[in-house]
C-alpha positions, -999 to 999 in steps of 0.1 A, spaced: -176 -108 88 -160 -86 112 -121 -83 111 -116 -103 141 -137 -131 123 -116 -130 97 -83 -130 113 -93 -156 134 -105 -176 103 -71 -175 88 -55 -179 118 -75 -214 125 -70 -225 88 -30 -217 87 -23 -234 122 -45 -267 118 -22 -296 114 -28 -311 83 1 -338 84 29 -339 61 23 -330 26 32 -359 3 59 -341 -19 61 -371 -42 23 -364 -55 26 -327 -49 60 -319 -61 50 -293 -88 19 -278 -72 41 -272 -41 65 -252 -61 34 -230 -73 17 -226 -40 43 -234 -11 38 -253 20 19 -230 39 -9 -224 15 -9 -261 8 -18 -268 49 -43 -242 48 -59 -258 20 -54 -293 36 -74 -279 64 -104 -268 42 -139 -280 36 -153 -274 1 -189 -279 -11 -196 -281 -47 -232 -275 -60 -244 -287 -94 -227 -312 -113 -231 -308 -153 -198 -301 -168 -188 -270 -152 -194 -284 -118 -176 -315 -123 -145 -294 -138 -143 -277 -105 -149 -305 -82 -122 -324 -102 -98 -295 -99 -104 -290 -63 -101 -326 -53 -67 -329 -73 -54 -299 -53 -56 -316 -21 -84 -297 0 -92 -315 34 -129 -328 21 -150 -322 -9 -186 -326 -8 -208 -326 -38 -246 -318 -44 -267 -323 -71 -297 -344 -67 -312 -340 -102 -312 -370 -128 -287 -376 -153 -298 -363 -184 -286 -373 -220 -274 -338 -231 -252 -338 -196 -230 -362 -216 -219 -333 -239 -196 -320 -211 -199 -341 -180 -170 -368 -184 -177 -388 -153 -213 -394 -165 -224 -425 -186 -252 -432 -209 -267 -460 -188 -269 -438 -159 -295 -416 -173 -325 -410 -148 -301 -415 -118 -291 -390 -96 -262 -368 -107 -243 -366 -72 -247 -403 -66 -229 -415 -99 -205 -386 -101 -191 -389 -64 -171 -420 -64 -156 -411 -96 -145 -380 -83 -133 -396 -50 -108 -419 -71 -87 -389 -81 -71 -384 -49 -68 -405 -19 -59 -374 3 -90 -358 -2 -123 -377 10 -155 -368 -13 -188 -375 -3 -224 -366 -12 -246 -340 8 -278 -356 21 -301 -331 15 -336 -324 -2 -328 -289 -1 -302 -264 4 -323 -235 10 -349 -250 33 -321 -253 60 -291 -231 52 -275 -238 83 -260 -273 65 -238 -248 48 -217 -238 83 -193 -269 82 -177 -256 49 -152 -228 44 -162 -225 7 -196 -229 -12 -196 -232 -48 -226 -229 -71 -227 -239 -106 -256 -233 -129 -277 -225 -101 -310 -202 -100 -306 -165 -97 -330 -170 -64 -307 -198 -48 -277 -176 -57 -290 -146 -39 -304 -167 -7 -273 -188 -1 -248 -161 -14 -261 -135 15 -262 -163 39 -224 -170 32 -215 -132 34 -231 -131 71 -215 -163 81 -182 -157 67 -183 -184 44 -163 -181 11 -191 -179 -18 -186 -183 -54 -211 -187 -81 -205 -197 -119 -226 -204 -149 -222 -213 -185 -248 -209 -215 -233 -221 -247 -204 -200 -256 -211 -176 -225 -202 -176 -191 -201 -160 -158 -181 -163 -126 -187 -141 -93 -166 -144 -63 -174 -128 -23 -147 -137 -1 -164 -111 27 -152 -83 44 -114 -75 50 -100 -109 32 -62 -111 38 -39 -121 7 -7 -131 17 12 -132 -17 -10 -115 -44 15 -125 -72 33 -158 -65 65 -142 -79 97 -148 -60 105 -118 -38 131 -95 -55 166 -89 -44 196 -71 -53 228 -54 -43 231 -19 -29 259 -2 -42 254 31 -18 231 50 5 239 86 5 231 112 34 195 118 17 184 80 21 187 74 -17 198 39 -25 218 31 -54 218 -2 -70 239 -16 -97 245 5 -128 225 -7 -161 204 -28 -139 167 -30 -130 154 -35 -97 120 -42 -106 102 -29 -75 73 -5 -78 59 23 -54 45 10 -24 67 -21 -23 86 -30 11 125 -40 17 148 -47 44 183 -42 39 212 -66 53 251 -61 53 250 -24 47 283 -11 61 289 18 87 248 15 94 240 -12 114 207 3 125 198 1 88 203 -37 86 171 -57 91 150 -30 98 134 4 84 157 28 63 182 51 78 215 68 69 241 46 54 278 44 35 277 16 11 275 -18 2 254 -46 15 218 -62 2 182 -54 -3 152 -78 -2 120 -75 -12 92 -81 15 59 -97 4 34 -75 25 -2 -88 31 -31 -71 13 -66 -67 26 -94 -70 2 -132 -63 10 -158 -80 -11 -196 -71 -13 -221 -95 -9 -239 -109 -42 -270 -89 -39 -253 -57 -32 -227 -63 -60 -254 -70 -89 -266 -35 -83 -230 -22 -82 -209 -47 -101 -169 -46 -104 -159 -63 -133 -126 -81 -142 -120 -79 -181 -114 -112 -198 -110 -95 -234 -101 -58 -238 -114 -62 -274 -145 -67 -257 -146 -40 -233 -183 -31 -231 -195 -66 -227 -192 -73 -190 -219 -43 -186 -242 -58 -209 -238 -94 -203 -244 -85 -165 -279 -75 -169 -284 -98 -198 -279 -131 -177 -300 -115 -151 -327 -113 -177 -319 -147 -184 -329 -161 -152 -358 -138 -154 -370 -154 -186 -364 -189 -167 -386 -180 -138 -415 -165 -158 -412 -195 -183 -402 -225 -165 -373 -227 -188 -347 -213 -210 -349 -197 -243 -352 -227 -271 -324 -228 -297 -325 -202 -325 -361 -197 -316 -367 -159 -328 -401 -158 -308 -382 -167 -276 -356 -145 -282 -377 -115 -287 -395 -120 -255 -360 -125 -239 -347 -92 -254 -379 -72 -240 -368 -85 -205 -333 -74 -211 -342 -40 -224 -364 -35 -193 -332 -48 -172 -310 -20 -189 -337 7 -186 -343 0 -147 -301 -3 -144 -297 34 -160 -274 20 -188 -267 47 -212 -247 27 -236 -257 13 -267 -273 -22 -263 -260 -49 -284 -291 -69 -295 -272 -93 -317 -252 -103 -284 -286 -106 -266 -302 -128 -295 -272 -152 -293 -274 -155 -256 -312 -165 -261 -304 -189 -289 -275 -206 -269 -290 -205 -234 -294 -241 -231 -262 -250 -246 -234 -270 -227 -201 -268 -239 -169 -288 -227 -144 -262 -234 -164 -235 -218 -168 -257 -189 -131 -262 -191 -121 -230 -191 -145 -212 -165 -141 -246 -145 -103 -240 -141 -107 -204 -131 -135 -214 -103 -112 -240 -89 -82 -216 -86 -108 -189 -67 -115 -217 -45 -77 -226 -38 -72 -187 -30 -100 -184 -7 -89 -213 15 -49 -204 12 -48 -167 7 -23 -170 -21 -27 -150 -48 -51 -124 -57 -88 -132 -59 -110 -123 -88 -129 -91 -79 -159 -99 -82 -172 -104 -116 -159 -120 -145 -178 -124 -178 -166 -144 -210 -178 -154 -243 -162 -167 -276 -187 -160 -301 -159 -159 -327 -158 -199 -323 -195 -199 -339 -193 -213 -374 -192 -190 -405 -192 -216 -431 -219 -239 -419 -255 -221 -417 -272 -228 -384 -312 -230 -384 -337 -236 -356 -343 -272 -372 -306 -279 -374 -299 -267 -338 -327 -288 -321 -319 -312 -296 -320 -346 -310 -320 -370 -275 -279 -374 -283 -250 -372 -261 -237 -342 -281 -271 -322 -278 -252 -295 -254 -231 -288 -286 -257 -296 -312 -281 -267 -301 -252 -239 -304 -233 -251 -335 -259 -271 -353 -260 -310 -363 -239 -304 -397 -210 -289 -378 -213 -318 -351 -206 -341 -381 -178 -322 -394 -166 -326 -360 -169 -361 -357 -151 -367 -394 -119 -348 -381 -86 -365 -380 -64 -350 -353 -32 -359 -341 -22 -353 -302 14 -351 -295 18 -359 -258 -2 -375 -231 5 -359 -199 -12 -328 -182 -23 -308 -212 -28 -340 -232 -50 -355 -207 -72 -325 -203 -71 -322 -244 -82 -357 -247 -111 -355 -221 -122 -323 -243 -123 -342 -274 -140 -371 -262 -169 -347 -250 -168 -330 -282 -173 -362 -301 -139 -355 -323 -129 -380 -346 -158 -404 -337 -173 -404 -375 -168 -425 -399 -141 -407 -418 -128 -395 -383 -103 -406 -359 -76 -396 -333 -38 -408 -328 -21 -400 -297 16 -408 -292 37 -405 -257 68 -425 -250 65 -421 -214 55 -443 -184 32 -432 -155 48 -421 -124 32 -416 -90 38 -378 -93 18 -377 -124 -15 -385 -106 -24 -350 -92 -26 -331 -123 -29 -360 -152 -63 -368 -142 -69 -398 -167 -46 -418 -147 -51 -436 -113 -29 -455 -90 -33 -486 -105 -19 -473 -140 16 -465 -123 41 -481 -147 19 -482 -175 25 -463 -209 5 -430 -209 -9 -429 -245 -24 -465 -237 -41 -458 -203 -51 -423 -216 -67 -438 -248 -86 -465 -225 -97 -438 -198 -111 -415 -227 -131 -444 -241 -148 -450 -211 -160 -413 -212 -170 -416 -246 -177 -452 -264 -182 -440 -295 -141 -433 -296 -139 -473 -297 -122 -479 -332 -115 -443 -336 -86 -436 -310 -49 -450 -316 -21 -447 -291 13 -449 -300 46 -452 -277 68 -434 -303 87 -398 -301 78 -377 -329 113 -365 -344 139 -374 -373 145 -409 -361 107 -420 -365 98 -405 -399 93 -439 -411 67 -443 -387 52 -407 -388 56 -406 -426 45 -385 -454 12 -407 -458 6 -402 -419 9 -365 -421 -12 -359 -455 -39 -378 -436 -40 -356 -407 -68 -325 -405 -46 -311 -377 -24 -314 -351 -24 -304 -315 8 -303 -292 9 -310 -256 45 -312 -251 69 -300 -225 102 -294 -244 110 -268 -268 131 -290 -297 100 -315 -298 76 -286 -303 101 -271 -331 101 -303 -350 64 -309 -350 56 -271 -362 83 -276 -389 66 -306 -401 31 -288 -397 47 -260 -420 59 -287 -445 28 -305 -445 5 -275 -444 -14 -284 -414 -31 -264 -388 -12 -267 -353 -25 -260 -318 -1 -249 -292 -3 -244 -256 17 -244 -222 18 -236 -187 39 -224 -161 24 -225 -126 -5 -201 -129 5 -189 -164 -8 -204 -194 -7 -193 -230 -24 -207 -263 -10 -203 -298 -29 -213 -329 -6 -217 -360 -29 -214 -395 -14 -224 -429 -10 -196 -451 -23 -171 -423 -2 -170 -392 34 -171 -382 47 -205 -368 59 -216 -335 83 -193 -320 118 -206 -315 125 -192 -280 147 -211 -262 183 -201 -129 235 -203 -90 250 -224 -63 226 -253 -73 237 -254 -105 273 -255 -94 266 -284 -70 252 -303 -96 274 -298 -126 306 -294 -108 305 -316 -79 278 -342 -80 284 -350 -119 320 -354 -118 321 -372 -86 293 -396 -88 289 -399 -127 317 -388 -149 344 -400 -127 330 -437 -124 324 -438 -162 359 -427 -168 375 -454 -149 352 -480 -164 362 -470 -198 398 -474 -185 390 -509 -173 370 -519 -206 387 -505 -235 420 -516 -245 446 -485 -251 422 -461 -232 451 -441 -216 469 -439 -250 438 -431 -270 428 -404 -243 463 -389 -247 458 -384 -285 425 -367 -283 443 -340 -265 421 -316 -240 430 -319 -200 450 -350 -203 459 -349 -165 423 -345 -155 414 -379 -170 446 -397 -155 439 -383 -122 406 -392 -122 415 -427 -132 444 -428 -107 424 -413 -75 393 -434 -79 414 -466 -79 440 -458 -53 435 -430 -30 399 -425 -32 392 -463 -36 371 -472 -1 373 -507 11 346 -498 37 319 -478 45 340 -461 72 361 -451 44 335 -433 24 326 -410 55 365 -403 54 362 -392 19 331 -370 25 347 -354 55 378 -344 32 356 -334 3 338 -311 25 373 -295 37 384 -293 1 353 -274 -12 342 -252 18 374 -246 38 407 -250 16 394 -239 -20 378 -207 0 411 -201 19 430 -201 -13 409 -178 -29 412 -155 -2 451 -159 -4 450 -148 -40 424 -118 -34 424 -107 4 395 -91 18 413 -58 16 426 -65 -18 424 -35 -45 422 -37 -82 450 -19 -102 427 13 -103 426 14 -64 393 4 -57 383 -24 -33 384 -58 -53 355 -72 -33 329 -49 -42 294 -54 -60 288 -76 -73 316 -96 -61 311 -109 -24 340 -120 -2 336 -156 10 342 -171 42 358 -205 50 333 -228 70 342 -246 102 329 -282 102 304 -290 128 290 -320 128 258 -310 149 250 -288 122 222 -305 99 234 -292 67 272 -302 74 262 -334 84 236 -337 55 265 -333 32 287 -359 49 256 -384 50 247 -379 13 283 -379 0 293 -412 19 263 -429 5 270 -419 -30 305 -425 -27 295 -462 -11 269 -464 -40 297 -461 -68 317 -489 -53 289 -511 -44 297 -509 -6 267 -513 19 253 -484 36 245 -486 73 214 -466 66 202 -440 93 230 -453 118 243 -420 132 267 -437 156 288 -452 124 291 -414 109 302 -398 145 327 -425 155 343 -425 120 341 -385 117 361 -385 152 387 -406 137 392 -386 104 426 -366 105 422 -335 84 457 -319 73 461 -281 76 457 -263 47 487 -245 31 481 -220 7 496 -227 -29 513 -195 -44 515 -212 -78 478 -215 -77 460 -188 -104 425 -179 -100 406 -159 -127 395 -129 -111 365 -118 -134 347 -135 -163 354 -107 -182 393 -113 -176 416 -138 -197 418 -169 -179 452 -171 -160 454 -210 -168 446 -210 -204 483 -211 -216 493 -240 -188 507 -269 -204 488 -301 -195 510 -322 -216 540 -322 -192 555 -359 -200 571 -364 -168 537 -357 -146 519 -378 -171 542 -407 -168 543 -406 -131 508 -405 -131 502 -435 -154 529 -454 -135 506 -449 -103 474 -464 -119 469 -501 -114 471 -521 -146 436 -529 -156 442 -566 -160 452 -568 -122 416 -555 -116 397 -580 -138 360 -582 -132 360 -549 -110 338 -519 -121 324 -490 -103 286 -481 -106 279 -447 -120 249 -428 -105 218 -423 -128 204 -389 -117 170 -394 -104 151 -365 -87 119 -385 -76 135 -413 -53 139 -396 -20 158 -425 -7 188 -421 -31 206 -391 -15 207 -373 -50 188 -343 -42 200 -346 -2 239 -340 -19 230 -312 -40 208 -293 -14 237 -296 15 264 -290 -11 245 -260 -27 237 -246 9 270 -248 19 285 -231 -9 258 -202 -2 268 -204 36 304 -194 23 291 -167 4 264 -155 29 236 -163 0 200 -171 14 197 -209 13 172 -229 -8 151 -258 10 152 -293 -6 119 -288 -23 132 -257 -44 168 -275 -48 149 -305 -63 127 -280 -86 159 -263 -100 183 -291 -101 157 -316 -117 143 -287 -142 109 -295 -131 82 -272 -145 59 -263 -118 21 -273 -127 -12 -270 -115 -43 -289 -126 -66 -255 -129 -42 -236 -154 -40 -269 -175 -78 -272 -172 -85 -234 -188 -54 -236 -212 -73 -268 -230 -104 -252 -231 -91 -220 -247 -73 -247 -274 -105 -263 -281 -125 -231 -287 -99 -225 -316 -102 -259 -328 -139 -252 -336 -127 -222 -359 -100 -246 -377 -127 -273 -381 -147 -245 -398 -119 -236 -421 -118 -198 -412 -96 -180 -431 -94 -143 -413 -66 -135 -390 -92 -117 -369 -112 -149 -360 -84 -165 -342 -70 -153 -307 -39 -162 -291 -39 -161 -253 -21 -155 -222 -33 -160 -189 -21 -156 -154 -45 -167 -127 -25 -153 -96 -30 -119 -108 -58 -128 -124 -51 -115 -157 -67 -125 -191 -51 -114 -223 -61 -123 -260 -49 -113 -294 -47 -119 -330 -20 -143 -340 7 -125 -359 5 -129 -396 29 -146 -413 57 -125 -431 60 -120 -469 88 -115 -489 89 -93 -523 112 -100 -551 115 -82 -586 106 -107 -614 106 -105 -653 68 -93 -649 72 -71 -619 69 -75 -580 65 -111 -567 51 -117 -534 56 -148 -515 47 -160 -478 80 -168 -461 67 -198 -442 39 -212 -460 49 -209 -496 75 -233 -514 83 -241 -549 70 -276 -559 89 -293 -584 95 -328 -599 126 -346 -596 144 -328 -624 180 -323 -633 201 -294 -619 203 -278 -652 166 -279 -655 162 -267 -620 184 -235 -627 165 -230 -662 130 -229 -642 142 -203 -618 156 -182 -646 125 -180 -660 110 -169 -625 137 -141 -628 158 -158 -600 191 -167 -602 206 -196 -580 237 -187 -565 237 -217 -541 218 -249 -536 218 -274 -503 199 -301 -487 204 -305 -452 241 -301 -444 251 -310 -478 263 -281 -502 253 -293 -538 259 -264 -560 279 -230 -556 284 -205 -586 319 -204 -570 328 -239 -578 351 -248 -604 333 -251 -637 343 -287 -643 329 -297 -613 296 -278 -619 295 -295 -656 295 -328 -641 265 -319 -621 243 -305 -643 227 -333 -660 221 -352 -625 186 -355 -612 186 -335 -581 179 -368 -559 209 -385 -574 228 -351 -567 219 -352 -531 228 -392 -526 262 -383 -545 274 -356 -524 259 -366 -490 273 -404 -494 237 -415 -482 207 -429 -498 174 -410 -497 151 -437 -471 127 -455 -490 98 -442 -472 107 -405 -482 89 -393 -511 99 -357 -509 132 -339 -505 138 -303 -491 163 -281 -508 171 -245 -499 182 -219 -523 204 -187 -522 191 -167 -554 193 -132 -567 164 -112 -584 168 -96 -617 176 -64 -602 207 -83 -586 194 -83 -550 201 -112 -527 164 -124 -518 154 -147 -493 129 -172 -508 110 -201 -496 126 -236 -498 120 -260 -527 100 -294 -524 108 -320 -549 88 -349 -553 106 -381 -561 96 -407 -588 84 -434 -564 
């Protein structure tokens, strides 16, 4: 493809009208990709060839992303083994064309992406049928087809991707032609900062003790540089001081070789740096595997040593022909032969997620493409404690054959008899359940699955929580998800339970001790830290393995927590938008009306408020203003209120600030007060023709009217224009008594102000109408809802924050970005979710196998934008060593505990004394039960008490009937008198 061809294609893609993007459906994806990338995607036609597990994963993710059209091709008949990974196939469809039965089910995923079946007897017989597609994806195709179609696509400027999986092995190849333009290689927000000075040599100085984050070759623009107007908004020149810098994202051009050329001179993306030599060997081995298939008409049989020997000879010839000089790993080659016909869902999910993201990169130009080969294996997931044999791994005519030929029938039985708990049925939860259904997890006589999620399905869930359809909106996620996966694998009938309960302290009577003890493992699919922490604590308490994962746009991470081996889940906990929501929206439309309603409904509310202290005047003024000066009778009154609010926030408050700190003000040290990082604001001049100004009035008036249950005129602009002309705006007079805090590091000048001036308080109370005079009257507080585009919530916050930004000459944010920040929305896309859950299941295999070596497990971090793949061993759990009577004693800080029966306090102290540990303090929860510094008489009374009775006596609460164990924390000294941090005590109650 020529340079002009490439430029022309990108121009066509980006300028083709795709219609308005449905933000209610694509909100999280929009934040990751942006409108321009989404529009390009919405103008692209994609062909996916091959519809086994890998192909359908690609098709699913591409359909959810919202391309213009998706075409599927795979006329081969459905085989029973396909059900190991292809979740849209049914057992009664064996023998039917795969594309015929799959196409309508993929089409259900997204009403905006038509999905059709390509009617063709052969792709290679007439390659011109590929010309209407922007991207062609081959999955599990022959090498001959890859070369033929790949070369044609390269010549025609069609983006070409080929991917295949064999058991725990996978390969991915990308060719986006000559001179492919990447508009944004990383997807990260452009960096910006404050310029302190630019000297005569052009050296730019930023703020002290701050990192600019720029790299060599990055481009920036400058604004507001004083004394050098030529430097602003153009290339660098001389300057004096001040101003801002902003990183400029520059396009990057990437050249790709065709598949034939790249096979001989490959370029690899490393998927696991612990296996640095693998890609070179697997590159030649995959070619040998295709040659074996060409010679024998089939792939090698599972664990067949004769077939493996023949394959290895072909591979060795390939190494010799390629001039490979490294040591050949024959064990690696043997495993590829053993697993050649294996078809594993987690590998399909992982590679399918990556492949689909490469499709989106090709058509959008967003993020750096994979260049050009990726090889992956997860041989660590093979069972170490169950022996595989040729007999045990032979196909049985079962839906699990794609898995059995890799792991063996005995391991499949172990998978089926596993009891797993899934917490959360959102995006990750849906993908995880689909994976489990394909594995046959929990389908055995001793197995079972439990999932819980307290949320119902919203429309915005549909483009990434793929188990749900439009008719499921309003239903509970857990119920709908369970029903969906039972369709995928009927063996789950009777083996999967759905609940609608949160997992936390308040539901320990539901998820009780018997429940936790009956589990083999737990998988988190949660989107908040506190819930993750609680589940982690329960898994530690009950010694259950935990699988953790999370996504943030193109980034994903996985963590495995194994009892007695790894650390547990780490407890790790963006300005005008926050100001607009927390300081303007909440006080005016939420807290103010709530305060008024409390006054109207609670007897003696004012008197009780005065007793509680705090800013009493603020509470009283809120009640007075909302019931008198700010109380509207008509919608026109609401418009007037909104106009005066605009004047106060963006004009008067700014003028007062500049009165206290003029633009030429200096500090006590003689330096300019308004210097980096502080920026001098400017008051605004209201302009009803300015969309942001008018938008503020419209949203504020409607929210104020909502509070007072006043009917809105809707979009009738004449009502607003007429009333705005009638509003009398008083002239601003600065107040010399107002004190403003100059810096967060300085004392608050109002800290000593008296808010209990009795005369002022009584004056305000006298102006408040009596509650009895307003019988039946109440305000309607706003309940913030980010996803309703008609309620003016996000509109108000967007306008308010952008007006504040205009005051301070800060770059403004569009409505979509504001919605994300104010609504605390987590950016998400289906591709990352799919690949992350695939990695989690590869770790689940190891947990089911009861692996006990740290090096067997992998934590993962992925960034598809770069792309980057990182894997590491989990961190080993920490140890504590103390001196006991017979020498040093080592305990695990997380997983060990002292387990005893419900003994007396005296017996507990004696038991620890024998271990060489002297208890100096004992507590349970927030109750301090014993401390060496307590009065002796008090200690004497406690000594004969059983620990359970001691807890109930001190806490004044009964231990819940469902609870059979109580946790106690201790502070102890060892025999050397050292304060030692030891694990907790678990006391079993006599029940």
